[in-house]
C-alpha positions as CSV (number, residue, x, y, z in Angstrom):
1,M,-18.5,36.6,15.4
2,K,-20.3,33.4,15.5
3,K,-18.9,32.8,11.8
4,L,-15.5,34.2,12.7
5,F,-14.5,31.6,14.8
6,A,-16.5,28.3,13.3
7,L,-13.6,29.4,10.7
8,I,-10.9,28.4,12.8
9,P,-11.4,24.5,13.1
10,L,-11.7,25.0,9.2
11,L,-8.2,26.4,8.4
12,A,-7.0,23.4,10.8
13,A,-8.1,21.0,8.1
14,M,-6.8,22.6,5.3
15,Q,-3.6,22.1,6.6
16,A,-4.1,18.0,4.7
17,N,-1.6,18.0,1.7
18,A,-2.9,15.0,-0.5
19,S,0.6,12.8,-2.0
20,V,1.5,9.5,-4.1
21,M,3.6,7.5,-2.9
22,T,5.1,4.5,-5.8
23,I,6.3,2.2,-4.4
24,S,8.5,-1.0,-7.0
25,L,8.2,-4.4,-5.6
26,N,11.3,-6.8,-7.9
27,D,12.2,-10.6,-7.4
28,I,14.2,-10.4,-4.7
29,G,15.6,-13.8,-4.9
30,T,19.1,-14.1,-4.5
31,F,20.0,-17.9,-5.9
32,A,21.1,-18.1,-9.3
33,A,18.8,-21.5,-10.1
34,L,15.4,-21.1,-11.2
35,R,14.1,-22.9,-8.2
36,N,15.3,-23.0,-4.7
37,S,14.6,-25.9,-2.8
38,N,15.5,-24.6,1.3
39,T,11.9,-23.0,1.9
40,A,13.8,-21.9,5.1
41,S,15.6,-19.6,3.4
42,N,14.0,-16.0,3.2
43,Y,15.3,-12.5,1.8
44,A,15.5,-8.6,2.8
45,G,13.5,-5.7,2.5
46,T,10.9,-4.6,0.1
47,G,9.6,-7.1,-3.1
48,Y,8.3,-10.4,-4.7
49,L,9.4,-14.4,-4.7
50,G,7.3,-16.9,-6.5
51,M,6.9,-19.8,-4.6
52,Y,5.9,-23.8,-5.6
53,T,4.5,-26.4,-3.7
54,N,8.0,-27.3,-2.2
55,A,10.2,-24.8,-3.5
56,W,10.8,-20.7,-4.2
57,G,11.1,-20.1,-7.8
58,H,11.9,-16.4,-9.5
59,V,8.1,-16.5,-10.9
60,L,5.1,-14.0,-9.9
61,G,3.6,-17.2,-10.0
62,V,-0.1,-17.8,-10.2
63,E,-0.2,-20.9,-12.4
64,R,-4.0,-22.4,-11.4
65,S,-4.9,-22.5,-7.5
66,N,-2.0,-25.4,-7.1
67,L,0.4,-24.7,-9.2
68,S,2.9,-21.3,-8.3
69,R,2.0,-18.7,-5.7
70,T,3.3,-15.3,-5.1
71,I,4.4,-13.5,-1.7
72,M,5.2,-10.1,-1.1
73,Q,6.4,-7.8,1.3
74,V,6.1,-4.1,1.7
75,D,7.9,-1.2,3.5
76,I,5.4,0.9,4.9
77,G,7.4,2.9,7.2
78,A,6.8,6.5,5.3
79,L,2.9,5.7,6.3
80,A,3.2,6.1,9.4
81,G,0.4,8.4,9.8
82,K,-1.0,9.0,6.9
83,S,-4.5,8.4,5.9
84,I,-4.5,6.4,3.1
85,S,-7.2,7.0,0.4
86,S,-6.7,4.7,-2.3
87,A,-4.2,2.3,-3.0
88,V,-3.0,-0.1,-6.4
89,L,-0.9,-3.2,-7.1
90,S,-0.2,-3.8,-10.7
91,F,1.8,-5.9,-12.8
92,E,2.1,-7.7,-15.4
93,L,2.0,-12.1,-16.4
94,K,4.0,-11.7,-19.5
95,D,4.2,-16.0,-20.1
96,G,2.0,-19.1,-19.5
97,E,-1.9,-19.0,-21.0
98,T,-3.3,-15.6,-22.5
99,G,-6.9,-16.2,-20.5
100,S,-8.5,-14.5,-17.9
101,Q,-8.7,-16.5,-14.7
102,N,-9.9,-14.8,-10.9
103,G,-6.6,-13.8,-8.6
104,T,-7.3,-13.9,-5.2
105,L,-5.3,-11.5,-2.9
106,V,-4.3,-11.1,0.9
107,G,-3.2,-8.9,3.0
108,F,-1.2,-9.4,6.8
109,D,1.2,-8.3,9.1
110,A,4.8,-9.4,8.0
111,D,6.5,-8.2,10.9
112,A,6.9,-10.9,12.3
113,N,9.9,-11.6,9.9
114,A,11.3,-8.2,10.5
115,G,11.5,-7.3,7.0
116,N,12.7,-10.8,5.4
117,L,10.2,-12.7,3.4
118,A,9.4,-16.1,4.4
119,Y,8.0,-19.2,2.9
120,S,4.6,-19.5,3.0
121,W,2.9,-21.6,0.4
122,N,-0.7,-21.0,2.4
123,A,-2.2,-17.6,3.2
124,P,-1.9,-16.9,7.2
125,S,-4.6,-17.3,8.8
126,T,-4.3,-14.5,10.4
127,N,-4.8,-11.4,8.5
128,Y,-6.4,-8.9,7.6
129,G,-8.6,-10.3,4.4
130,S,-8.7,-10.8,0.3
131,V,-9.9,-8.5,-2.2
132,V,-10.3,-10.8,-5.5
133,S,-10.2,-9.3,-9.4
134,T,-9.4,-10.7,-13.4
135,L,-6.3,-12.2,-14.0
136,A,-5.2,-11.8,-17.8
137,G,-1.8,-12.9,-19.5
138,R,0.4,-11.0,-21.4
139,A,-1.6,-7.8,-20.1
140,V,-1.2,-5.4,-17.0
141,S,-3.5,-7.1,-13.6
142,Y,-4.5,-4.6,-11.1
143,F,-5.8,-5.5,-6.8
144,D,-7.0,-2.7,-4.9
145,V,-5.7,-2.8,-1.7
146,T,-6.6,-0.1,-0.3
147,S,-9.0,-1.5,2.6
148,L,-6.0,-4.5,3.6
149,L,-2.7,-1.2,4.0
150,A,-5.6,1.0,5.5
151,A,-6.0,-2.0,8.3
152,S,-2.4,-2.7,8.0
153,L,-1.5,1.1,9.0
154,A,-4.1,0.7,11.6
155,A,-2.8,-1.7,13.1
156,H,0.7,-0.3,13.4
157,D,2.2,-2.5,10.8
158,S,5.9,-2.1,9.4
159,W,5.8,-4.1,6.5
160,F,2.5,-4.6,4.6
161,G,2.8,-8.2,3.5
162,M,0.8,-10.2,0.3
163,H,-0.7,-13.7,-0.6
164,L,-1.8,-14.3,-4.1
165,R,-2.3,-16.6,-5.6
166,G,-4.4,-17.8,-9.4
167,S,-7.4,-20.0,-10.1
168,T,-8.3,-21.8,-13.0
169,V,-5.4,-20.7,-16.1
170,A,-1.3,-20.9,-15.4
171,Q,-0.3,-18.1,-15.7
172,W,3.3,-16.5,-14.3
173,T,6.1,-14.2,-15.1
174,T,10.2,-15.1,-15.0
175,A,12.3,-12.5,-13.4
176,N,16.1,-12.6,-11.6
177,N,17.4,-15.5,-13.5
178,G,18.8,-15.5,-16.6
179,A,18.4,-13.0,-19.4
180,Y,15.1,-11.7,-17.5
181,A,14.9,-8.6,-15.3
182,A,14.9,-8.6,-11.2
183,D,11.8,-5.7,-12.2
184,R,10.3,-7.5,-15.4
185,A,7.3,-7.7,-14.3
186,G,6.8,-4.5,-13.9
187,M,5.4,-4.9,-10.5
188,V,4.3,-1.6,-8.5
189,L,2.4,0.1,-5.5
190,T,0.2,3.2,-5.7
191,I,-0.9,5.1,-3.0
192,N,-2.8,7.8,-2.9
193,Y,-2.9,9.0,0.8
194,L,-3.6,12.4,3.2
195,D,-0.9,13.5,5.3
196,A,-1.7,14.2,9.3
197,V,-3.6,17.1,9.9
198,T,-1.9,19.7,11.9
199,V,-4.3,19.9,14.2
200,P,-3.3,24.2,16.0
201,E,-1.7,23.6,19.9
202,P,-5.1,25.5,21.9
203,G,-2.8,28.4,22.7
204,S,-2.7,29.7,19.0
205,L,-6.6,28.7,18.8
206,L,-6.6,31.8,21.4
207,L,-4.3,34.2,19.7
208,M,-6.2,33.0,16.4
209,G,-10.1,33.4,18.6
210,G,-8.4,37.2,20.0
211,G,-7.7,38.5,16.6
212,L,-10.6,37.7,15.4
213,A,-12.5,39.1,17.4
214,A,-10.5,42.0,18.0
215,L,-10.9,42.5,14.3
216,C,-14.3,42.5,14.9
217,A,-14.8,45.0,17.6
218,L,-12.6,47.5,15.6
219,R,-14.9,47.4,13.1
220,R,-18.3,47.3,15.3
221,R,-16.4,50.9,16.6
222,R,-15.9,52.0,13.1
223,V,-19.3,51.4,12.7
224,T,-20.2,53.0,15.1
225,Q,-18.3,56.6,14.5
226,L,-19.6,56.2,10.8
227,R,-22.8,56.8,12.1
228,C,-22.6,59.2,14.8
């Protein structure tokens, strides 16, 4: 009997489903030139933009630590209530030097601008921490942002922000300018998650337990009749 009742929470836990979500982040700048010196302007939607010290840029920029940087935002409303197993940001640096360097990515709450990407040369001082990974020219780079995204979801953010900078090598990808497409960097956030577990109502659990108890009682009666 005890073994049968022990199955109840297991049956509830089995209702969680593993899923994968892939989100493309493109250059979302709407200015025509390579640079826009109006850093007060902002840009709507999921995506990224490069930054110079005094201008926006149509680049995924990680040119050393002080030449260009990149800021991103992602609409994570569809992930509310989900349990994150892993989250990896990937992209390709197609221009500049071919060596490798360390890149630093900071995660932060991007709700303040309600889905409008705002210029921020330095990462916000209030943030969810940072991760470091190797950036390589002419190759795909990866950042494990699992802990940062999980913290953003735990804070009930609707928009997850990321700030990226390089360190020692001048690398970038020009996009959304001239002949270059907005998705040239191939930036993708790949998220593995579990749907929220649906726990049966107490009444349903009682009915389930009652049914198991009835089956157990019926089994005992049959065993008793056979012995007689």
